[in-house]
C-alpha positions as a LaTeX table, in Angstrom:
\begin{tabular}{lrrr}
\hline
Residue & $x$ (\AA) & $y$ (\AA) & $z$ (\AA) \\
\hline
Unk1 & 39.42 & $-8.27$ & $-23.68$ \\
Unk2 & 36.21 & $-10.46$ & $-23.12$ \\
Unk3 & 35.95 & $-9.12$ & $-19.63$ \\
Unk4 & 36.22 & $-5.47$ & $-20.64$ \\
Unk5 & 33.60 & $-5.92$ & $-23.26$ \\
Unk6 & 31.17 & $-7.63$ & $-20.75$ \\
Unk7 & 32.02 & $-4.74$ & $-18.13$ \\
Unk8 & 31.36 & $-2.13$ & $-20.45$ \\
Unk9 & 28.08 & $-3.88$ & $-21.67$ \\
Unk10 & 27.08 & $-4.11$ & $-17.92$ \\
Unk11 & 27.62 & $-0.17$ & $-17.36$ \\
Unk12 & 25.72 & 0.61 & $-20.79$ \\
Unk13 & 22.86 & $-1.53$ & $-19.97$ \\
Unk14 & 22.57 & $-0.07$ & $-16.34$ \\
Unk15 & 22.85 & 3.38 & $-17.49$ \\
Unk16 & 20.52 & 3.31 & $-20.46$ \\
Unk17 & 17.74 & 5.79 & $-19.53$ \\
Unk18 & 15.48 & 4.77 & $-22.56$ \\
Unk19 & 14.87 & 1.33 & $-21.68$ \\
Unk20 & 11.14 & 1.05 & $-20.99$ \\
Unk21 & 10.91 & $-2.62$ & $-20.11$ \\
Unk22 & 7.57 & $-2.29$ & $-18.21$ \\
Unk23 & 5.90 & $-1.75$ & $-21.57$ \\
Unk24 & 7.39 & $-4.97$ & $-23.19$ \\
Unk25 & 4.67 & $-7.12$ & $-24.26$ \\
Unk26 & 6.50 & $-10.26$ & $-23.25$ \\
Unk27 & 7.58 & $-9.12$ & $-20.05$ \\
Unk28 & 4.22 & $-8.21$ & $-18.74$ \\
Unk29 & 2.98 & $-11.85$ & $-18.04$ \\
Unk30 & 5.87 & $-14.28$ & $-18.66$ \\
Unk31 & 6.03 & $-17.12$ & $-16.29$ \\
Unk32 & 8.59 & $-16.16$ & $-13.73$ \\
Unk33 & 11.87 & $-17.93$ & $-14.47$ \\
Unk34 & 14.36 & $-16.01$ & $-12.30$ \\
Unk35 & 13.80 & $-16.34$ & $-8.55$ \\
Unk36 & 14.34 & $-13.22$ & $-6.59$ \\
Unk37 & 14.93 & $-13.59$ & $-2.84$ \\
Unk38 & 13.15 & $-10.95$ & $-0.84$ \\
Unk39 & 15.49 & $-10.76$ & 2.17 \\
Unk40 & 18.58 & $-8.77$ & 2.85 \\
Unk41 & 20.24 & $-11.58$ & 4.60 \\
Unk42 & 20.52 & $-13.60$ & 1.22 \\
Unk43 & 23.96 & $-12.21$ & 0.49 \\
Unk44 & 25.31 & $-13.68$ & 3.95 \\
Unk45 & 23.68 & $-16.94$ & 3.22 \\
Unk46 & 25.13 & $-17.35$ & $-0.13$ \\
Unk47 & 28.65 & $-16.27$ & 1.14 \\
Unk48 & 28.26 & $-18.95$ & 4.08 \\
Unk49 & 27.33 & $-21.60$ & 1.42 \\
Unk50 & 30.10 & $-20.83$ & $-0.89$ \\
Unk51 & 32.57 & $-21.35$ & 1.98 \\
Unk52 & 31.22 & $-24.79$ & 2.36 \\
Unk53 & 31.43 & $-25.73$ & $-1.16$ \\
Unk54 & 34.67 & $-24.11$ & $-1.66$ \\
Unk55 & 33.60 & $-22.50$ & $-4.97$ \\
Unk56 & 32.22 & $-18.86$ & $-5.58$ \\
Unk57 & 29.14 & $-19.74$ & $-7.34$ \\
Unk58 & 28.10 & $-16.19$ & $-7.73$ \\
Unk59 & 30.55 & $-16.13$ & $-10.51$ \\
Unk60 & 29.84 & $-19.56$ & $-11.71$ \\
Unk61 & 28.71 & $-18.17$ & $-15.08$ \\
Unk62 & 31.78 & $-16.21$ & $-15.73$ \\
Unk63 & 33.14 & $-19.21$ & $-17.67$ \\
Unk64 & 30.86 & $-18.52$ & $-20.46$ \\
Unk65 & 30.51 & $-14.76$ & $-19.76$ \\
Unk66 & 34.26 & $-14.24$ & $-20.20$ \\
Unk67 & 34.53 & $-16.64$ & $-23.24$ \\
Unk68 & 35.56 & $-15.09$ & $-26.63$ \\
Unk69 & 32.41 & $-16.57$ & $-28.20$ \\
Unk70 & 30.30 & $-14.56$ & $-25.77$ \\
Unk71 & 32.18 & $-11.37$ & $-26.10$ \\
Unk72 & 31.44 & $-11.40$ & $-29.88$ \\
Unk73 & 27.86 & $-11.89$ & $-29.00$ \\
Unk74 & 28.15 & $-9.08$ & $-26.43$ \\
Unk75 & 29.36 & $-6.59$ & $-29.06$ \\
Unk76 & 25.93 & $-7.14$ & $-31.18$ \\
Unk77 & 23.90 & $-7.08$ & $-27.92$ \\
Unk78 & 25.32 & $-3.49$ & $-27.44$ \\
Unk79 & 23.60 & $-2.41$ & $-30.54$ \\
Unk80 & 19.95 & $-3.07$ & $-29.13$ \\
Unk81 & 20.65 & $-1.35$ & $-25.76$ \\
Unk82 & 17.96 & 1.25 & $-25.53$ \\
Unk83 & 15.32 & $-0.85$ & $-27.18$ \\
Unk84 & 12.49 & $-2.42$ & $-25.27$ \\
Unk85 & 13.19 & $-6.07$ & $-26.40$ \\
Unk86 & 12.92 & $-8.72$ & $-23.60$ \\
Unk87 & 16.59 & $-9.75$ & $-24.24$ \\
Unk88 & 17.93 & $-6.43$ & $-22.74$ \\
Unk89 & 15.96 & $-7.28$ & $-19.68$ \\
Unk90 & 17.47 & $-10.81$ & $-19.54$ \\
Unk91 & 21.05 & $-9.39$ & $-20.12$ \\
Unk92 & 20.59 & $-7.05$ & $-17.26$ \\
Unk93 & 19.52 & $-9.64$ & $-14.86$ \\
Unk94 & 22.63 & $-11.72$ & $-15.88$ \\
Unk95 & 25.14 & $-8.96$ & $-15.75$ \\
Unk96 & 23.69 & $-6.89$ & $-12.83$ \\
Unk97 & 24.10 & $-9.75$ & $-10.31$ \\
Unk98 & 22.99 & $-8.35$ & $-6.97$ \\
Unk99 & 21.89 & $-10.37$ & $-4.10$ \\
Unk100 & 18.17 & $-10.25$ & $-5.20$ \\
Unk101 & 19.10 & $-11.72$ & $-8.69$ \\
Unk102 & 21.33 & $-14.61$ & $-7.65$ \\
Unk103 & 20.72 & $-17.79$ & $-9.20$ \\
Unk104 & 21.01 & $-20.35$ & $-6.35$ \\
Unk105 & 20.16 & $-23.65$ & $-8.16$ \\
Unk106 & 23.76 & $-24.47$ & $-8.98$ \\
Unk107 & 24.89 & $-23.55$ & $-5.19$ \\
Unk108 & 22.27 & $-25.95$ & $-3.89$ \\
Unk109 & 23.29 & $-28.79$ & $-6.18$ \\
Unk110 & 26.81 & $-28.17$ & $-4.85$ \\
Unk111 & 25.78 & $-28.19$ & $-1.45$ \\
Unk112 & 23.79 & $-31.27$ & $-1.78$ \\
Unk113 & 26.92 & $-32.88$ & $-3.27$ \\
Unk114 & 28.89 & $-31.74$ & $-0.31$ \\
Unk115 & 26.22 & $-33.10$ & 2.12 \\
Unk116 & 26.66 & $-36.73$ & 0.64 \\
Unk117 & 30.24 & $-36.76$ & 0.76 \\
Unk118 & 32.13 & $-39.14$ & 3.20 \\
Unk119 & 35.63 & $-39.15$ & 4.78 \\
Unk120 & 36.09 & $-42.44$ & 3.27 \\
Unk121 & 36.21 & $-41.16$ & $-0.29$ \\
Unk122 & 39.15 & $-42.26$ & $-2.38$ \\
Unk123 & 41.63 & $-40.28$ & $-4.47$ \\
Unk124 & 38.91 & $-39.91$ & $-7.14$ \\
Unk125 & 37.31 & $-37.36$ & $-4.96$ \\
Unk126 & 38.84 & $-34.17$ & $-7.09$ \\
Unk127 & 37.41 & $-35.80$ & $-10.13$ \\
Unk128 & 34.13 & $-36.21$ & $-8.61$ \\
Unk129 & 34.07 & $-32.61$ & $-7.18$ \\
Unk130 & 34.94 & $-31.33$ & $-10.62$ \\
Unk131 & 32.09 & $-33.40$ & $-12.25$ \\
Unk132 & 29.60 & $-32.09$ & $-9.79$ \\
Unk133 & 30.53 & $-28.53$ & $-10.33$ \\
Unk134 & 30.16 & $-29.28$ & $-14.02$ \\
Unk135 & 26.67 & $-30.65$ & $-13.49$ \\
Unk136 & 25.79 & $-27.42$ & $-11.37$ \\
Unk137 & 27.00 & $-25.21$ & $-14.06$ \\
Unk138 & 25.37 & $-26.89$ & $-17.06$ \\
Unk139 & 22.10 & $-26.95$ & $-15.05$ \\
Unk140 & 22.38 & $-23.10$ & $-14.83$ \\
Unk141 & 23.39 & $-22.70$ & $-18.35$ \\
Unk142 & 20.42 & $-24.69$ & $-19.54$ \\
Unk143 & 17.95 & $-22.77$ & $-17.38$ \\
Unk144 & 19.29 & $-19.29$ & $-18.58$ \\
Unk145 & 19.54 & $-20.38$ & $-22.42$ \\
Unk146 & 15.87 & $-21.55$ & $-22.23$ \\
Unk147 & 14.85 & $-18.44$ & $-20.52$ \\
Unk148 & 16.66 & $-16.21$ & $-23.18$ \\
Unk149 & 14.91 & $-18.24$ & $-26.01$ \\
Unk150 & 11.52 & $-17.58$ & $-24.15$ \\
Unk151 & 12.08 & $-13.85$ & $-24.69$ \\
Unk152 & 11.56 & $-13.99$ & $-28.40$ \\
Unk153 & 9.00 & $-11.59$ & $-29.90$ \\
Unk154 & 6.38 & $-13.09$ & $-32.28$ \\
Unk155 & 6.43 & $-10.82$ & $-35.37$ \\
Unk156 & 3.90 & $-11.25$ & $-38.15$ \\
Unk157 & 5.37 & $-11.45$ & $-41.58$ \\
Unk158 & 3.43 & $-8.19$ & $-42.76$ \\
Unk159 & 5.09 & $-6.27$ & $-39.69$ \\
Unk160 & 8.64 & $-7.36$ & $-40.68$ \\
Unk161 & 9.71 & $-4.26$ & $-42.29$ \\
Unk162 & 12.33 & $-1.57$ & $-41.52$ \\
Unk163 & 10.36 & $-0.20$ & $-38.47$ \\
Unk164 & 10.87 & $-3.58$ & $-36.91$ \\
Unk165 & 14.57 & $-3.92$ & $-37.84$ \\
Unk166 & 15.78 & $-3.63$ & $-34.39$ \\
Unk167 & 13.45 & $-6.19$ & $-32.76$ \\
Unk168 & 14.19 & $-8.56$ & $-35.53$ \\
Unk169 & 17.75 & $-8.11$ & $-34.91$ \\
Unk170 & 17.25 & $-8.65$ & $-31.15$ \\
Unk171 & 15.51 & $-11.88$ & $-31.79$ \\
Unk172 & 18.47 & $-13.10$ & $-33.89$ \\
Unk173 & 20.84 & $-12.23$ & $-31.00$ \\
Unk174 & 18.65 & $-13.85$ & $-28.49$ \\
Unk175 & 18.56 & $-16.96$ & $-30.64$ \\
Unk176 & 22.28 & $-17.01$ & $-30.75$ \\
Unk177 & 22.89 & $-16.43$ & $-27.03$ \\
Unk178 & 20.41 & $-19.09$ & $-26.14$ \\
Unk179 & 21.78 & $-21.62$ & $-28.63$ \\
Unk180 & 25.31 & $-20.84$ & $-27.53$ \\
Unk181 & 24.43 & $-21.51$ & $-23.67$ \\
Unk182 & 22.38 & $-24.75$ & $-24.69$ \\
Unk183 & 25.21 & $-26.10$ & $-26.97$ \\
Unk184 & 28.08 & $-25.26$ & $-24.40$ \\
Unk185 & 25.85 & $-27.06$ & $-21.65$ \\
Unk186 & 25.35 & $-30.10$ & $-23.80$ \\
Unk187 & 29.15 & $-30.27$ & $-24.47$ \\
Unk188 & 29.83 & $-30.31$ & $-20.95$ \\
Unk189 & 27.18 & $-32.94$ & $-20.30$ \\
Unk190 & 28.92 & $-35.05$ & $-23.09$ \\
Unk191 & 32.34 & $-34.71$ & $-21.33$ \\
Unk192 & 31.09 & $-36.33$ & $-18.17$ \\
Unk193 & 30.64 & $-39.44$ & $-20.05$ \\
Unk194 & 27.96 & $-40.72$ & $-18.08$ \\
Unk195 & 25.04 & $-42.13$ & $-19.93$ \\
Unk196 & 22.52 & $-42.18$ & $-17.15$ \\
Unk197 & 23.07 & $-38.73$ & $-16.35$ \\
Unk198 & 22.63 & $-37.65$ & $-19.95$ \\
Unk199 & 19.27 & $-39.44$ & $-20.13$ \\
Unk200 & 18.39 & $-37.65$ & $-16.90$ \\
Unk201 & 19.17 & $-34.32$ & $-18.35$ \\
Unk202 & 17.67 & $-34.88$ & $-21.70$ \\
Unk203 & 14.24 & $-35.72$ & $-20.02$ \\
Unk204 & 14.43 & $-32.18$ & $-18.25$ \\
Unk205 & 15.20 & $-30.62$ & $-21.74$ \\
Unk206 & 12.12 & $-32.53$ & $-23.01$ \\
Unk207 & 9.76 & $-31.10$ & $-20.39$ \\
Unk208 & 11.21 & $-27.65$ & $-20.92$ \\
Unk209 & 10.30 & $-27.76$ & $-24.58$ \\
Unk210 & 6.72 & $-29.33$ & $-24.04$ \\
Unk211 & 5.97 & $-26.75$ & $-21.51$ \\
Unk212 & 6.26 & $-24.14$ & $-24.37$ \\
Unk213 & 3.18 & $-25.86$ & $-26.05$ \\
Unk214 & 1.16 & $-26.65$ & $-23.03$ \\
Unk215 & $-2.29$ & $-24.79$ & $-22.71$ \\
Unk216 & $-3.68$ & $-21.80$ & $-24.52$ \\
Unk217 & $-1.33$ & $-19.03$ & $-25.54$ \\
Unk218 & $-1.90$ & $-15.47$ & $-26.81$ \\
Unk219 & $-0.33$ & $-14.12$ & $-30.17$ \\
Unk220 & 3.01 & $-13.51$ & $-28.30$ \\
Unk221 & 2.84 & $-17.13$ & $-27.16$ \\
Unk222 & 2.36 & $-15.96$ & $-23.50$ \\
Unk223 & 0.55 & $-18.50$ & $-21.49$ \\
Unk224 & $-3.26$ & $-18.04$ & $-20.63$ \\
Unk225 & $-5.04$ & $-19.84$ & $-17.75$ \\
Unk226 & $-7.34$ & $-22.72$ & $-18.36$ \\
Unk227 & $-11.05$ & $-22.38$ & $-17.81$ \\
Unk228 & $-11.91$ & $-23.22$ & $-14.16$ \\
Unk229 & $-13.24$ & $-26.70$ & $-13.61$ \\
Unk230 & $-14.49$ & $-28.41$ & $-10.74$ \\
Unk231 & $-12.01$ & $-31.12$ & $-9.72$ \\
Unk232 & $-12.31$ & $-33.00$ & $-6.51$ \\
Unk233 & $-8.63$ & $-34.03$ & $-7.02$ \\
Unk234 & $-6.74$ & $-30.97$ & $-6.81$ \\
Unk235 & $-3.45$ & $-32.62$ & $-6.29$ \\
Unk236 & $-0.67$ & $-33.40$ & $-8.95$ \\
Unk237 & 1.52 & $-36.18$ & $-7.72$ \\
Unk238 & 5.32 & $-35.57$ & $-8.62$ \\
Unk239 & 6.60 & $-38.87$ & $-10.22$ \\
Unk240 & 10.31 & $-39.66$ & $-10.15$ \\
Unk241 & 9.93 & $-41.52$ & $-13.38$ \\
Unk242 & 11.39 & $-40.15$ & $-16.39$ \\
Unk243 & 8.32 & $-40.35$ & $-18.61$ \\
Unk244 & 6.61 & $-37.17$ & $-19.78$ \\
Unk245 & 4.45 & $-35.38$ & $-17.41$ \\
Unk246 & 0.79 & $-36.24$ & $-17.02$ \\
Unk247 & $-1.42$ & $-33.48$ & $-18.33$ \\
Unk248 & $-4.69$ & $-35.25$ & $-17.81$ \\
Unk249 & $-7.46$ & $-33.33$ & $-16.12$ \\
Unk250 & $-5.09$ & $-30.46$ & $-15.29$ \\
Unk251 & $-6.13$ & $-27.28$ & $-17.10$ \\
Unk252 & $-8.48$ & $-25.22$ & $-14.90$ \\
Unk253 & $-7.78$ & $-27.04$ & $-11.72$ \\
Unk254 & $-5.57$ & $-24.48$ & $-9.98$ \\
Unk255 & $-3.16$ & $-26.19$ & $-7.87$ \\
Unk256 & $-2.57$ & $-28.98$ & $-10.62$ \\
Unk257 & $-2.08$ & $-26.49$ & $-13.23$ \\
Unk258 & 0.22 & $-24.45$ & $-11.15$ \\
Unk259 & 2.33 & $-27.50$ & $-10.26$ \\
Unk260 & 2.53 & $-28.73$ & $-13.90$ \\
Unk261 & 3.46 & $-25.26$ & $-15.25$ \\
Unk262 & 6.20 & $-24.91$ & $-12.62$ \\
Unk263 & 7.53 & $-28.46$ & $-13.40$ \\
Unk264 & 7.58 & $-27.51$ & $-17.04$ \\
Unk265 & 9.37 & $-24.14$ & $-16.32$ \\
Unk266 & 12.31 & $-25.68$ & $-14.81$ \\
Unk267 & 11.10 & $-27.91$ & $-11.91$ \\
Unk268 & 12.19 & $-31.14$ & $-13.37$ \\
Unk269 & 15.48 & $-29.36$ & $-14.53$ \\
Unk270 & 16.30 & $-28.62$ & $-10.90$ \\
Unk271 & 15.00 & $-31.80$ & $-9.76$ \\
Unk272 & 17.16 & $-33.86$ & $-12.21$ \\
Unk273 & 20.30 & $-31.71$ & $-11.38$ \\
Unk274 & 19.98 & $-32.66$ & $-7.73$ \\
Unk275 & 19.31 & $-36.29$ & $-8.74$ \\
Unk276 & 22.36 & $-36.16$ & $-11.04$ \\
Unk277 & 24.62 & $-35.07$ & $-8.26$ \\
Unk278 & 23.88 & $-38.30$ & $-6.26$ \\
Unk279 & 24.05 & $-40.43$ & $-9.29$ \\
Unk280 & 27.57 & $-39.12$ & $-10.00$ \\
Unk281 & 28.69 & $-40.01$ & $-6.35$ \\
Unk282 & 27.26 & $-43.51$ & $-6.84$ \\
Unk283 & 24.54 & $-43.42$ & $-4.55$ \\
Unk284 & 21.53 & $-45.80$ & $-4.44$ \\
Unk285 & 18.56 & $-45.24$ & $-6.65$ \\
Unk286 & 16.35 & $-44.75$ & $-3.63$ \\
Unk287 & 18.50 & $-41.88$ & $-2.63$ \\
Unk288 & 18.62 & $-40.26$ & $-6.00$ \\
Unk289 & 14.84 & $-40.19$ & $-6.14$ \\
Unk290 & 14.76 & $-38.42$ & $-2.82$ \\
Unk291 & 17.15 & $-35.91$ & $-4.19$ \\
Unk292 & 14.93 & $-35.44$ & $-7.19$ \\
Unk293 & 11.82 & $-34.77$ & $-5.11$ \\
Unk294 & 13.81 & $-32.38$ & $-2.85$ \\
Unk295 & 14.66 & $-30.23$ & $-5.96$ \\
Unk296 & 11.20 & $-30.44$ & $-7.32$ \\
Unk297 & 9.51 & $-29.23$ & $-4.11$ \\
Unk298 & 12.26 & $-26.55$ & $-3.43$ \\
Unk299 & 11.54 & $-25.04$ & $-6.88$ \\
Unk300 & 7.78 & $-25.16$ & $-6.18$ \\
Unk301 & 8.53 & $-23.36$ & $-2.83$ \\
Unk302 & 10.52 & $-20.74$ & $-4.41$ \\
Unk303 & 8.13 & $-20.25$ & $-7.10$ \\
Unk304 & 5.23 & $-19.59$ & $-4.96$ \\
Unk305 & 7.55 & $-17.17$ & $-2.77$ \\
Unk306 & 8.23 & $-15.30$ & $-5.98$ \\
Unk307 & 4.61 & $-15.05$ & $-7.07$ \\
Unk308 & 3.53 & $-13.96$ & $-3.58$ \\
Unk309 & 6.23 & $-11.00$ & $-3.68$ \\
Unk310 & 4.52 & $-9.61$ & $-6.75$ \\
Unk311 & 1.19 & $-9.46$ & $-4.92$ \\
Unk312 & 2.46 & $-7.62$ & $-1.95$ \\
Unk313 & 0.31 & $-4.37$ & $-1.94$ \\
Unk314 & 3.23 & $-2.15$ & $-2.34$ \\
Unk315 & 4.71 & $-4.11$ & $-5.17$ \\
Unk316 & 4.67 & $-2.64$ & $-8.83$ \\
Unk317 & 6.15 & $-5.71$ & $-10.57$ \\
Unk318 & 4.16 & $-7.23$ & $-13.26$ \\
Unk319 & 2.65 & $-10.62$ & $-12.58$ \\
Unk320 & 1.92 & $-13.76$ & $-14.70$ \\
Unk321 & $-1.74$ & $-14.58$ & $-15.35$ \\
Unk322 & $-0.92$ & $-18.13$ & $-14.81$ \\
Unk323 & 0.61 & $-17.70$ & $-11.35$ \\
Unk324 & $-0.91$ & $-19.46$ & $-8.33$ \\
Unk325 & $-2.79$ & $-16.36$ & $-6.97$ \\
Unk326 & $-4.57$ & $-15.73$ & $-10.21$ \\
Unk327 & $-5.38$ & $-19.37$ & $-10.86$ \\
Unk328 & $-6.95$ & $-19.50$ & $-7.38$ \\
Unk329 & $-8.83$ & $-16.32$ & $-7.76$ \\
Unk330 & $-10.24$ & $-17.64$ & $-11.00$ \\
Unk331 & $-11.45$ & $-20.77$ & $-9.46$ \\
Unk332 & $-13.07$ & $-19.03$ & $-6.68$ \\
Unk333 & $-14.75$ & $-16.40$ & $-8.86$ \\
Unk334 & $-15.41$ & $-17.78$ & $-12.35$ \\
Unk335 & $-16.60$ & $-14.39$ & $-13.63$ \\
Unk336 & $-12.97$ & $-13.33$ & $-13.59$ \\
Unk337 & $-12.16$ & $-15.76$ & $-16.52$ \\
Unk338 & $-14.55$ & $-14.00$ & $-18.91$ \\
Unk339 & $-11.79$ & $-11.57$ & $-19.83$ \\
Unk340 & $-9.50$ & $-14.25$ & $-20.97$ \\
Unk341 & $-12.04$ & $-15.98$ & $-23.32$ \\
Unk342 & $-11.18$ & $-15.32$ & $-26.84$ \\
Unk343 & $-8.32$ & $-12.76$ & $-25.98$ \\
Unk344 & $-5.47$ & $-12.36$ & $-28.61$ \\
Unk345 & $-3.03$ & $-10.53$ & $-26.51$ \\
Unk346 & $-2.41$ & $-10.32$ & $-22.53$ \\
Unk347 & $-2.01$ & $-6.53$ & $-23.25$ \\
Unk348 & $-5.93$ & $-6.41$ & $-23.52$ \\
Unk349 & $-6.13$ & $-7.37$ & $-19.84$ \\
Unk350 & $-6.48$ & $-4.78$ & $-17.00$ \\
Unk351 & $-3.86$ & $-6.41$ & $-14.78$ \\
Unk352 & $-4.27$ & $-3.71$ & $-11.99$ \\
Unk353 & $-7.93$ & $-4.42$ & $-11.83$ \\
Unk354 & $-7.17$ & $-8.09$ & $-11.96$ \\
Unk355 & $-4.92$ & $-7.72$ & $-9.08$ \\
Unk356 & $-7.41$ & $-5.96$ & $-7.04$ \\
Unk357 & $-9.94$ & $-8.79$ & $-7.76$ \\
Unk358 & $-7.46$ & $-11.25$ & $-6.57$ \\
Unk359 & $-7.04$ & $-9.44$ & $-3.17$ \\
Unk360 & $-10.86$ & $-9.88$ & $-2.67$ \\
Unk361 & $-10.57$ & $-13.77$ & $-2.81$ \\
Unk362 & $-8.76$ & $-16.09$ & $-0.56$ \\
Unk363 & $-6.14$ & $-16.78$ & $-3.36$ \\
Unk364 & $-3.05$ & $-15.28$ & $-1.52$ \\
Unk365 & $-3.87$ & $-17.26$ & 1.62 \\
Unk366 & $-4.10$ & $-20.40$ & $-0.51$ \\
Unk367 & $-0.84$ & $-19.52$ & $-2.16$ \\
Unk368 & 0.85 & $-19.02$ & 1.15 \\
Unk369 & $-0.45$ & $-22.45$ & 2.07 \\
Unk370 & 1.00 & $-23.84$ & $-1.11$ \\
Unk371 & 4.31 & $-22.34$ & $-0.28$ \\
Unk372 & 4.57 & $-23.79$ & 3.26 \\
Unk373 & 3.45 & $-27.25$ & 1.92 \\
Unk374 & 6.21 & $-27.29$ & $-0.48$ \\
Unk375 & 8.90 & $-25.87$ & 2.01 \\
Unk376 & 7.88 & $-28.55$ & 4.58 \\
Unk377 & 8.13 & $-31.20$ & 1.93 \\
Unk378 & 11.61 & $-29.84$ & 0.71 \\
Unk379 & 12.95 & $-29.72$ & 4.23 \\
Unk380 & 11.57 & $-33.20$ & 5.03 \\
Unk381 & 13.61 & $-34.69$ & 2.12 \\
Unk382 & 16.85 & $-32.72$ & 2.66 \\
Unk383 & 16.76 & $-33.99$ & 6.43 \\
Unk384 & 17.22 & $-37.48$ & 4.85 \\
Unk385 & 20.61 & $-36.74$ & 3.83 \\
Unk386 & 21.63 & $-36.17$ & 7.44 \\
Unk387 & 22.48 & $-33.17$ & 9.79 \\
Unk388 & 25.42 & $-31.51$ & 8.66 \\
Unk389 & 26.74 & $-28.11$ & 7.85 \\
Unk390 & 25.61 & $-28.44$ & 4.19 \\
Unk391 & 22.08 & $-29.48$ & 5.03 \\
Unk392 & 21.59 & $-26.78$ & 7.69 \\
Unk393 & 22.87 & $-24.26$ & 5.19 \\
Unk394 & 20.18 & $-25.46$ & 2.67 \\
Unk395 & 17.46 & $-25.23$ & 5.16 \\
Unk396 & 18.50 & $-21.80$ & 5.97 \\
Unk397 & 18.10 & $-20.82$ & 2.17 \\
Unk398 & 14.84 & $-22.41$ & 2.32 \\
Unk399 & 13.60 & $-20.64$ & 5.53 \\
Unk400 & 14.82 & $-17.38$ & 4.31 \\
Unk401 & 11.75 & $-16.91$ & 2.11 \\
\hline
\end{tabular}
């Protein structure tokens, strides 16, 4: 019953010709939260990685997609198909899971878990593997639940009339689905019965929440770039400590601001997921920190790659105004920032013109350098976990973008 509903919902969403997501306010400049690999060999790499971990992670989310609770939500979700609410776009991403929409986080966590396993493991190995799978799943669920919550439309009280009824209903569904995923993930975390792991994941949840309040926002709570400043130290050190992220002298400094926003948007969550896999395996604190830094730099590398895709000359995808290319361009040409001063909505920004202005600067070159820098760091950290089939596959996933 549950599968039939989800399958029908998927077909309905895909076949709907009235979805005009490109005009959705919140889809225009939302910070990218779904990594889209640009290469055709991604499917091959995913299948190779799944054989290593012995688990079809492409279907990792089926546990909750096929549950009775989600089936009930899916019935209500059908009612808003045809609207341009962001939740429809998110549902399409989740249900139409082609190679360019695969979520590799859980898979990387499982590959890392496999990389650190030893032939001398005792009979507890099956239990450990199951715990690491649960960690990979709950990390994906937290990420997805937060992503859904971020797609809410802010509606002033004076506009909450019958003409906005569909959007208001869609907001309620988005809240319910996001809450369902987050609560389910927290339940899985509690069942792992590991206080230290709970602490790690809770700090990542804190960062996700604090990220929603960082910097200037427009009326739809979309992030706006900080005013460019001359900062000699344009490097933000990633700390392994579980204290809140340091926001001192960050806004307006392109690289520092970009790193902080990416860490807020899931960088620490992915890092803590990798760190947690080693914690469950009983590895040393030093090894756990290396795993955290690996996850953070891999997330930063993939984020930079995703933003570069949107600035390809033939790309029609909307981009975020707080993406690395834009931040670097604003820093190089301060005149571009005038259009963001006192703006109430991102929709007032001419994104096509802004994109052309970015092309005139060295922003893309600097973003490519940022990508290479984080790729090299991610590879250097994964090399610390030995030369084996799992680490080799992880490096293939990194090198493929």
